VOKE-802736 format. One line per 5 residues: number of its first residue (from 1); for each residue x, z, y of C-alpha. Coordinates in Angstrom, 1 decimal. Each point is the difference from the previous one (the first is absolute). Last residue first. Layout:
<nodes>
NUM = X Z Y ~ ...
</nodes>
This chain:
<nodes>
571 = 1.7 -4.3 -13.6 ~ -3.8 0.9 -1.0 ~ -1.8 -3.3 0.1 ~ -2.5 -1.7 1.9 ~ -2.1 -3.6 -0.7
566 = -1.4 -2.3 2.7 ~ -1.9 -3.3 -0.8 ~ -0.7 -3.2 1.7 ~ -0.7 -3.1 -1.9 ~ -1.1 -3.1 2.3
561 = 0.6 -2.3 -3.1 ~ 1.3 1.7 -2.9 ~ 3.7 2.0 0.1 ~ 1.9 -0.6 -2.9 ~ 2.0 2.0 -2.4
556 = -2.0 2.9 -0.7 ~ 1.6 3.4 0.1 ~ -1.9 1.5 2.8 ~ -3.6 -1.2 -1.7 ~ -2.4 -1.0 1.6
551 = -3.5 0.5 -1.9 ~ -3.0 -0.9 2.6 ~ 1.5 -2.2 2.4 ~ 0.2 1.2 3.8 ~ 2.3 3.1 -1.1
546 = 0.1 4.1 1.2 ~ 2.2 2.4 -0.9 ~ 1.5 -0.9 -3.3 ~ 2.4 2.8 -1.4 ~ 3.6 -1.3 -1.0
541 = 0.9 -0.8 -3.2 ~ 1.6 -3.6 1.2 ~ 0.9 1.5 3.9 ~ 3.2 1.6 -1.4 ~ 1.2 -3.5 -1.4
536 = -0.6 -1.8 2.9 ~ -2.6 -2.7 -0.1 ~ 1.4 -3.3 -1.3 ~ -2.5 -2.8 1.8 ~ -1.2 -3.2 -0.9
531 = -2.9 -1.5 2.4 ~ -3.1 -1.3 -0.8 ~ -1.4 -2.1 2.5 ~ -2.7 0.4 3.1 ~ 2.6 1.5 1.8
526 = 0.7 2.8 2.6 ~ 1.0 2.5 -3.4 ~ 0.2 3.9 0.8 ~ 2.0 2.3 -1.7 ~ 0.2 3.9 0.8
521 = 2.2 2.5 -1.3 ~ -0.4 3.5 0.7 ~ 2.7 2.7 -0.3 ~ -0.2 3.7 -0.4 ~ 2.5 2.7 -0.2
516 = 0.4 0.5 3.7 ~ -1.8 -2.9 1.7 ~ 0.3 -3.7 -1.0 ~ -1.9 -3.4 1.1 ~ 0.9 -2.9 -1.8
511 = -0.2 -3.9 0.9 ~ -1.1 -3.3 -1.4 ~ -1.2 -2.7 1.7 ~ -0.4 -3.0 -2.3 ~ 0.1 -3.7 0.3
506 = 2.7 -1.1 2.2 ~ 2.5 2.3 -1.4 ~ 2.8 0.7 2.7 ~ -0.5 3.5 0.5 ~ -0.4 1.0 -3.5
501 = -0.5 3.7 0.4 ~ -0.7 1.4 3.2 ~ 0.5 3.8 0.5 ~ -2.3 2.7 1.6 ~ 0.6 3.5 0.3
496 = -2.8 2.3 -0.7 ~ -2.5 1.6 2.3 ~ -3.4 -1.4 -0.4 ~ 0.2 -1.5 -3.7 ~ 2.3 2.9 -1.5
491 = -2.7 2.1 1.6 ~ -2.7 -1.3 -2.6 ~ -3.4 1.3 0.1 ~ -1.2 -1.0 3.6 ~ 1.8 -3.3 -0.6
486 = -1.3 -0.8 -3.2 ~ -3.6 0.8 1.1 ~ 0.8 -3.2 2.5 ~ 1.0 -1.9 -2.7 ~ -3.0 0.7 -2.2
481 = -2.7 -0.2 2.8 ~ 1.8 -3.7 0.9 ~ -0.4 -0.8 -3.6 ~ -3.6 0.6 0.4 ~ -0.6 -1.9 2.7
476 = 1.8 -2.7 -1.5 ~ -2.6 0.0 -2.8 ~ 0.7 0.9 -3.9 ~ -1.5 3.3 0.3 ~ -3.1 -1.5 1.3
471 = -2.0 2.4 1.8 ~ 0.8 -0.5 3.7 ~ 0.5 -3.7 -0.7 ~ -3.3 -2.2 -0.1 ~ -1.3 2.4 3.0
466 = 3.1 -0.3 2.3 ~ 0.3 -4.2 0.2 ~ 1.7 -2.7 -1.4 ~ -2.0 -2.6 -1.7 ~ -2.8 -0.9 2.3
461 = 1.8 1.3 2.8 ~ 2.5 -2.9 -0.5 ~ -2.4 -1.7 2.9 ~ 2.0 1.4 2.8 ~ -2.3 1.4 2.4
456 = -0.4 -1.6 3.2 ~ 0.9 2.0 3.0 ~ -2.2 2.0 2.7 ~ -2.5 0.4 -3.5 ~ -3.6 -1.6 0.0
451 = -2.1 3.2 -0.5 ~ -0.6 2.4 -3.5 ~ 3.6 0.8 0.2 ~ 3.0 0.8 -2.1 ~ -1.5 -0.2 -3.1
446 = 1.5 -3.5 -0.8 ~ -1.9 -1.6 2.5 ~ -2.8 -0.5 -2.3 ~ 0.2 1.6 -3.3 ~ 3.6 0.1 -1.9
441 = 1.1 3.6 1.0 ~ 2.2 1.8 2.3 ~ 2.6 -3.2 1.2 ~ 1.1 1.3 3.2 ~ -0.4 -2.5 2.9
436 = 2.7 -2.3 1.0 ~ 2.6 1.1 1.8 ~ 2.9 -0.4 -2.4 ~ 0.3 -3.5 0.1 ~ -1.3 0.2 3.7
431 = 3.5 0.6 0.7 ~ 0.8 -4.0 -0.8 ~ 3.4 -0.8 -1.6 ~ -1.1 -1.6 -3.6 ~ -3.3 -1.6 0.9
426 = 1.3 -0.7 3.8 ~ 2.6 -2.3 -2.1 ~ -2.9 -2.0 -1.8 ~ -1.3 -0.3 3.2 ~ 2.0 -1.2 2.3
421 = 1.1 -2.4 -3.0 ~ -3.4 -1.6 -0.2 ~ 0.0 0.1 4.2 ~ 3.5 -2.4 -0.5 ~ 2.9 1.2 1.8
416 = 1.0 -1.4 3.0 ~ 1.1 2.8 2.2 ~ -3.3 0.4 1.7 ~ -2.0 0.6 -3.3 ~ 2.6 2.8 -1.1
411 = 0.0 1.8 3.6 ~ -3.5 -0.1 -0.1 ~ -0.6 1.1 -3.5 ~ 2.5 3.3 1.1 ~ -1.8 0.6 2.8
406 = -3.2 0.1 -1.8 ~ 1.5 2.2 -2.9 ~ 1.7 2.5 2.7 ~ -3.6 0.5 1.7 ~ -1.5 0.8 -3.3
401 = -3.7 -0.7 -0.7 ~ 0.2 -3.4 -2.5 ~ -2.8 -1.5 -1.2 ~ 0.0 -2.4 2.6 ~ 3.6 -1.2 -1.3
396 = -2.3 -1.9 -2.6 ~ 0.3 0.5 -3.7 ~ 0.8 3.5 -0.7 ~ 1.4 0.6 -3.5 ~ 0.4 3.6 0.5
391 = 3.5 2.0 -1.5 ~ -0.9 2.4 -3.0 ~ -1.2 3.3 -0.6 ~ 1.8 1.7 -3.2 ~ -2.5 2.9 0.4
386 = 2.4 2.3 1.2 ~ 1.3 -2.0 2.5 ~ -3.8 0.3 1.2 ~ 1.0 1.8 2.7 ~ 3.5 0.3 0.7
381 = 1.9 2.4 -1.8 ~ 3.3 1.8 1.3 ~ 2.4 1.6 -1.9 ~ 2.5 2.8 1.1 ~ 3.5 -0.5 -1.1
376 = 2.1 -0.6 -3.1 ~ -1.1 -2.6 -2.4 ~ -2.6 0.7 -2.7 ~ -3.0 -1.3 2.2 ~ 1.3 -3.2 0.8
371 = 1.0 -1.5 -3.4 ~ -3.0 1.8 -1.4 ~ -2.1 -1.6 2.5 ~ 1.3 -3.6 -0.3 ~ -0.3 0.3 -3.8
366 = -3.4 1.0 0.1 ~ -1.0 -3.1 2.5 ~ 2.1 -2.6 -2.0 ~ -2.0 1.4 -3.3 ~ -3.4 -0.3 1.8
361 = 0.8 -3.6 1.6 ~ 1.6 -1.4 -3.0 ~ -2.5 -2.5 -1.5 ~ -2.4 -0.1 2.6 ~ 2.6 -1.4 2.6
356 = 1.1 2.3 2.7 ~ 3.5 0.5 -1.4 ~ 2.3 2.2 1.9 ~ 2.1 0.6 2.6 ~ -2.0 -1.9 2.8
351 = -3.2 -0.5 -1.7 ~ 0.0 3.5 -1.5 ~ 1.6 1.6 3.2 ~ -3.3 -1.5 1.9 ~ 1.4 -1.0 3.8
346 = 1.3 2.7 2.4 ~ -1.1 1.4 3.4 ~ -2.4 2.3 -1.3 ~ 2.0 1.4 -2.7 ~ 1.5 -1.1 -3.5
341 = 3.4 0.2 -1.9 ~ 0.8 3.5 0.9 ~ 2.6 2.8 -0.4 ~ 0.6 2.2 2.8 ~ 3.8 1.6 -0.2
336 = 1.2 3.5 0.8 ~ 3.2 1.1 1.6 ~ 4.1 1.0 -0.3 ~ -0.3 1.1 -4.1 ~ -0.7 -3.4 -0.4
331 = -0.4 -2.5 2.6 ~ 2.0 -2.5 -0.6 ~ -0.3 0.1 -4.0 ~ -3.3 -1.1 0.3 ~ 0.0 -1.9 3.0
326 = 2.7 -2.4 -1.3 ~ -1.6 -0.1 -3.7 ~ -3.1 -1.2 1.6 ~ 1.7 -2.9 1.8 ~ 2.1 -0.9 -3.0
321 = -3.2 0.0 -2.2 ~ -1.5 -2.5 2.5 ~ 3.5 -2.1 0.0 ~ -0.3 -0.2 -3.7 ~ -3.6 -0.7 -0.6
316 = 0.1 -3.0 2.3 ~ -3.5 -1.0 0.7 ~ -0.4 -3.5 0.6 ~ 0.4 -1.2 3.8 ~ -2.5 -1.0 2.5
311 = 0.4 -2.2 2.4 ~ -1.9 0.7 3.5 ~ 2.9 -1.7 2.1 ~ 2.3 2.6 -1.3 ~ 0.0 1.7 3.5
306 = -3.3 -0.2 0.4 ~ -1.2 1.9 -2.7 ~ -0.4 -0.5 -4.1 ~ 1.1 3.3 -1.8 ~ 3.2 -0.4 -2.1
301 = 1.0 3.7 -0.1 ~ -2.4 1.4 3.1 ~ -1.6 2.2 -2.4 ~ 3.3 1.5 -1.4 ~ 1.8 0.4 3.2
296 = -3.1 1.5 1.8 ~ 0.9 3.9 0.1 ~ -2.7 2.3 1.1 ~ 1.7 3.5 1.3 ~ -0.4 3.6 -1.4
291 = 0.2 3.8 1.1 ~ 0.4 -0.6 3.7 ~ 2.9 1.4 2.6 ~ 1.2 3.3 -0.5 ~ 3.4 -1.7 -0.9
286 = 1.6 2.2 -2.8 ~ -2.2 -1.4 -2.8 ~ 0.4 -3.6 1.2 ~ -3.3 -1.8 0.5 ~ 1.0 -2.0 3.3
281 = 3.6 -0.4 0.4 ~ 0.2 -0.6 -4.0 ~ -2.5 -2.6 0.5 ~ 2.6 -1.9 2.5 ~ 2.3 0.1 -2.5
276 = -2.2 -1.3 -2.4 ~ -0.8 -2.9 2.3 ~ -3.2 -0.1 2.1 ~ -1.4 -3.3 1.7 ~ -3.5 1.6 0.1
271 = -0.1 3.9 -1.3 ~ -3.4 1.2 0.0 ~ 0.3 3.4 0.0 ~ -1.2 2.8 -2.6 ~ -0.4 3.3 0.9
266 = -1.9 2.8 -2.3 ~ -1.0 3.0 1.9 ~ 0.1 3.8 -0.7 ~ -0.5 0.5 4.0 ~ 1.9 1.3 3.0
261 = 3.0 -2.1 -1.1 ~ -1.7 -3.1 0.9 ~ -0.7 1.2 3.5 ~ 2.6 0.7 2.6 ~ 3.1 -0.1 -2.1
256 = -1.5 -2.8 -2.2 ~ -0.7 -1.9 2.9 ~ 3.1 0.8 1.9 ~ 2.1 -1.4 -3.1 ~ -2.0 -2.9 -0.2
251 = 0.7 -0.9 3.8 ~ 3.7 0.7 -0.2 ~ 0.2 -2.1 -3.3 ~ -1.9 -2.6 2.1 ~ 2.5 0.0 2.8
246 = 2.3 -3.0 -0.2 ~ -2.4 -2.2 -2.0 ~ -0.7 -0.2 -3.5 ~ -1.9 -3.2 0.3 ~ -0.5 -1.2 3.9
241 = 3.4 -1.4 1.1 ~ 1.1 -1.7 -3.3 ~ -3.0 -0.5 -1.4 ~ -1.4 -2.0 3.3 ~ 1.1 -3.3 -1.6
236 = -0.3 -2.6 2.8 ~ -2.8 -2.7 -0.1 ~ 0.2 -3.9 -1.7 ~ -3.7 0.0 -0.6 ~ -0.4 -3.5 1.7
231 = 3.3 -0.9 -0.9 ~ -0.6 -0.3 -4.2 ~ 1.9 2.5 -1.5 ~ 3.3 -0.8 -1.4 ~ 1.9 0.9 3.7
226 = -0.5 3.3 -0.6 ~ 0.1 1.9 3.5 ~ 1.7 2.9 0.8 ~ -1.3 2.8 2.4 ~ -0.2 0.6 3.9
221 = 1.0 3.0 1.1 ~ -2.4 2.5 0.9 ~ 2.5 2.2 1.6 ~ -2.5 3.1 -0.7 ~ 1.1 -0.4 -3.6
216 = -3.5 0.9 -1.8 ~ -0.8 3.6 -1.7 ~ -3.6 -0.3 -1.7 ~ 1.0 -2.5 -2.3 ~ 0.9 2.6 -3.1
211 = -3.6 1.2 -0.1 ~ -1.4 -3.4 -1.0 ~ -3.0 1.7 -1.2 ~ 0.1 3.7 -1.1 ~ -1.4 1.3 -2.8
206 = -1.1 3.2 1.2 ~ -0.4 3.8 -1.5 ~ -2.6 2.3 -1.6 ~ -2.8 0.6 2.6 ~ -1.4 2.9 0.1
201 = -1.8 -0.5 3.5 ~ 3.0 1.7 1.5 ~ 2.2 -2.2 -1.2 ~ -2.6 -2.9 2.0 ~ 0.7 1.3 3.2
196 = 3.5 1.1 -0.6 ~ 0.7 -3.9 -0.3 ~ -2.1 -0.6 3.4 ~ 1.9 2.6 1.7 ~ 3.5 -2.1 -1.3
191 = -1.1 -3.3 1.0 ~ -1.0 1.3 3.4 ~ 3.2 1.9 0.3 ~ 2.1 -2.8 -0.6 ~ -2.0 -2.3 2.4
186 = 0.7 2.4 2.9 ~ 3.7 0.2 -0.8 ~ 0.2 -4.1 0.2 ~ 3.0 -1.6 -1.8 ~ -2.7 -0.3 -2.2
181 = -1.6 -2.7 1.6 ~ -3.1 -1.3 -1.9 ~ -0.1 -3.4 -1.5 ~ -3.2 -2.4 1.2 ~ -1.8 -0.8 -3.0
176 = -2.8 -2.4 1.2 ~ 3.0 -2.7 0.2 ~ 0.2 0.6 -3.9 ~ 3.2 1.4 -1.2 ~ 3.2 0.5 2.1
171 = -2.0 0.6 2.9 ~ 1.9 0.4 3.6 ~ -1.7 -0.4 3.1 ~ 0.8 -2.2 2.6 ~ -0.3 -0.3 3.7
166 = -1.7 -1.6 2.8 ~ -2.3 3.1 1.2 ~ -3.0 -1.0 -0.8 ~ 1.1 -3.2 -1.7 ~ 0.7 1.5 -3.3
161 = 2.5 -1.9 -1.9 ~ 0.5 0.8 -4.0 ~ 3.3 0.5 -1.3 ~ 0.6 -0.4 -3.5 ~ -0.1 -3.4 -0.2
156 = -1.7 -2.2 -2.6 ~ -0.8 1.1 -3.8 ~ -1.6 3.0 -1.3 ~ 3.7 1.6 -0.4 ~ 0.3 -0.4 3.9
151 = 2.9 -2.4 1.3 ~ 3.0 1.7 2.1 ~ 1.5 -2.5 2.7 ~ -0.1 2.1 2.7 ~ -1.8 1.3 3.3
146 = -2.3 -2.9 0.1 ~ 0.5 -3.5 1.3 ~ -2.7 -0.8 2.8 ~ -0.2 -3.8 0.5 ~ -4.2 -0.3 0.3
141 = -0.6 0.4 -3.8 ~ 2.6 3.0 0.0 ~ -2.2 1.6 2.8 ~ 2.3 1.3 2.8 ~ 3.3 1.1 0.9
136 = 3.4 -1.5 -2.0 ~ 1.5 2.4 -1.9 ~ -3.1 1.6 -0.5 ~ -0.5 3.8 1.9 ~ -0.5 2.6 -3.2
131 = -2.5 2.7 -0.4 ~ 0.5 2.4 -3.4 ~ -2.9 1.9 -0.4 ~ -0.8 3.9 1.2 ~ 1.8 -0.8 3.0
126 = -2.5 -1.8 1.8 ~ -2.4 3.6 -0.8 ~ 0.1 1.6 3.3 ~ -0.6 -3.3 1.6 ~ 1.9 -1.1 2.4
121 = 1.5 -3.2 -1.3 ~ -3.9 -0.9 0.0 ~ -3.2 -0.5 -2.0 ~ 1.6 -0.9 -3.4 ~ 1.0 3.6 -0.9
116 = -3.5 1.2 0.3 ~ -1.5 -2.1 -2.4 ~ 3.2 0.5 -2.0 ~ -0.8 3.8 0.1 ~ -3.5 -0.4 -0.8
111 = 0.7 -1.6 -3.4 ~ -1.8 -4.1 0.3 ~ 3.8 -1.4 -0.2 ~ 0.1 1.7 -3.8 ~ 3.1 2.3 -0.3
106 = 3.4 -0.5 -0.7 ~ 3.2 1.8 -1.9 ~ -2.8 2.7 -0.4 ~ -2.0 -0.8 -3.3 ~ -0.1 2.8 -2.2
101 = -2.0 -0.5 -3.0 ~ -1.6 3.2 -1.6 ~ 0.7 1.7 -3.2 ~ -2.5 2.6 -2.0 ~ 0.8 1.8 -2.6
96 = -2.3 0.2 -3.4 ~ -0.2 3.4 -1.8 ~ -3.7 -0.4 -0.5 ~ -1.5 1.9 2.6 ~ 2.7 -1.4 2.2
91 = -1.5 -3.2 -0.2 ~ -3.6 1.3 0.5 ~ 1.4 1.7 3.3 ~ 2.1 -3.1 1.1 ~ -3.2 -2.1 -0.7
86 = -2.4 2.6 1.8 ~ 2.4 0.0 3.2 ~ -0.1 -3.9 0.0 ~ -3.6 -0.5 -0.1 ~ -0.5 2.5 2.9
81 = 3.0 -1.8 2.3 ~ -2.8 -2.9 -0.8 ~ 0.0 -3.0 -1.8 ~ 1.9 -2.9 -1.2 ~ -1.5 -3.3 2.2
76 = -0.2 2.5 2.9 ~ 4.2 0.4 0.1 ~ 0.3 3.8 -0.6 ~ 0.8 1.9 3.7 ~ 3.8 2.0 0.6
71 = 2.3 -3.0 0.0 ~ -1.9 -2.2 2.7 ~ 0.3 -3.5 0.2 ~ 2.3 -1.0 -3.2 ~ 1.3 -3.2 -0.6
66 = 1.2 0.6 -3.5 ~ -3.8 0.1 -0.8 ~ -0.2 -3.6 -2.0 ~ 2.1 -2.0 2.4 ~ -2.0 -1.0 3.1
61 = -2.5 3.2 -1.4 ~ -1.5 1.0 3.4 ~ 1.2 3.2 -0.9 ~ -1.4 3.7 -0.5 ~ 2.0 1.9 -3.0
56 = 0.0 -0.6 -3.5 ~ 3.2 -1.5 -0.5 ~ 0.9 -0.5 -3.6 ~ -0.9 2.7 -2.3 ~ 3.4 2.0 -2.0
51 = -2.0 2.2 -2.9 ~ 1.9 2.3 -1.7 ~ -0.1 1.6 -3.6 ~ -1.3 -3.1 -2.2 ~ -0.9 0.6 -3.4
46 = -2.2 -2.6 -0.8 ~ -3.1 1.9 -0.9 ~ 0.5 2.2 3.3 ~ 0.1 -3.5 1.6 ~ -3.5 -0.9 -1.2
41 = -0.9 3.3 0.7 ~ 1.0 -0.9 3.8 ~ -2.4 -3.1 0.0 ~ -2.6 1.6 2.2 ~ 2.5 1.4 2.6
36 = 1.1 -3.8 0.2 ~ -3.4 -1.4 0.6 ~ -0.5 2.9 2.5 ~ 3.1 -1.0 1.9 ~ -0.8 -3.6 0.0
31 = 0.0 -3.5 -1.2 ~ -1.5 -2.8 1.8 ~ -3.2 -2.5 -0.8 ~ -2.7 2.3 1.9 ~ -1.0 1.5 -3.7
26 = 0.1 3.6 0.9 ~ 2.4 1.2 -2.3 ~ 2.4 -3.2 0.0 ~ 2.9 0.8 -2.3 ~ 3.7 -1.0 0.2
21 = 0.6 -2.9 2.3 ~ 0.0 1.5 3.3 ~ 1.4 3.0 -0.9 ~ 3.1 -1.3 -1.5 ~ 1.4 2.5 -2.1
16 = 3.2 1.1 -1.6 ~ 0.1 2.3 -2.9 ~ 3.3 2.1 0.1 ~ 1.4 1.9 -3.4 ~ 1.3 3.4 0.6
11 = 3.0 1.7 -1.4 ~ 2.3 -1.2 3.1 ~ -2.9 0.9 2.5 ~ -0.5 3.6 -1.7 ~ 3.6 1.2 0.3
6 = 3.1 0.6 -2.1 ~ 2.9 0.6 2.1 ~ 2.6 -2.5 -0.8 ~ 3.6 1.7 -1.1 ~ -0.1 -2.4 -2.8
1 = -0.6 1.0 -3.3
</nodes>
């Protein structure tokens, strides 16, 4: 055993909920807090310990709630503060903790702070946001030039001209998401007061959206451009100056001292553009900043994007294993990992890393579950992942709802990509793959609502749904239950040291977890073929902990298609 402290957020399993798509209690086509409350017993049966909810605060929904107009109010679509209080109470009764989404790199442009800020340069809230004069004064459409060449994540310039004061405000995302000025003490005080208010309500922590971007290089220099990108999209990179910025650790240590340390919370940051060295600075046990950081290397591997001219690469398992091993070993004894395949910004893992065909969907979903949940770190299961939900085959751009999908589609078409190829790419990368309604049963609208859903259902709900799986011992749901139970009952799987075996094997992901005298071997076949494997001698007579095939044997010489198992032995 290392010197790592044992805590509830290391031993728990997180279930992420996208409230708009989880369960609609009032049949308006939109999921809500009472819908979540009504499904708590389902989550108890699954065995999860913590719920992380995407933003539930008041918002005009330019970016599906990540543009917040009131941090202390609940979005009308989702219910009321009283509904939230009831959900929190009912969850706690069942031993489930609630973690909220903290979005404080930016607000909505409809937030009262920004409404005041844009009124004039002498307004008390002016310095709550990042305003700069253009290199050339005036509107860009009339020849004005923004303060620098940074491009926004959702496309276009990261600066929006505002004619009231003939200045630009910074928005690293949508133009309706102006960035807060964390250099301003009053901004930080306002954020800490808001966090404390929620803490006093009894929440159990925060997932912090793009928290690594809150500090910007105050020189705001031009960023490097990529010559391979079409000229009309050739904006400068902001990451070297606005990700892991010069004061970000100062700000987070202050946040920890002022708020986080006052509560028994779980904190996890979204670490965009973060490497292992950055993660150690954010999450190191001696740093007093955050508990965990989401990294993106594994989900970005081979993903079609603007820089790759929207071309995808086949799964490189050797590279995938190398990434996981780097983070597992790099944080060993120093910090704590997050483990995930899916979230609200990613596609469905079975379609991305497994095989979503009828023949292998269930097996590969179970394999991915075992591969992830037996590694070291806190696992995050996204709604529907426990059912093996797959990507959605939308036929038209009109079926999508995500701002990023519209922007990506527009860029693909303008760059000359044929429409059918653009749609094919969207089916692989769109965030809406994860945002279609939860598939509860095979009735109309999958049991999500009796109204027309806010976004189309995935037609797979007739075959893939919770009702057909919860009582089926061979289902993906039942396998997730087993894997979660294993984490709850086996300390080696939670705290054991990770070691990657067969690092250059292009078909098998094999690793061990070791704690004291116990060692667990995990074997996962990432292919639809049978693969030869010589299991190390000491595991051949070991105890089979879990497998996705009946009759799996640790002494077998071959691993079947998408087979996965974990076997334990005493050293």
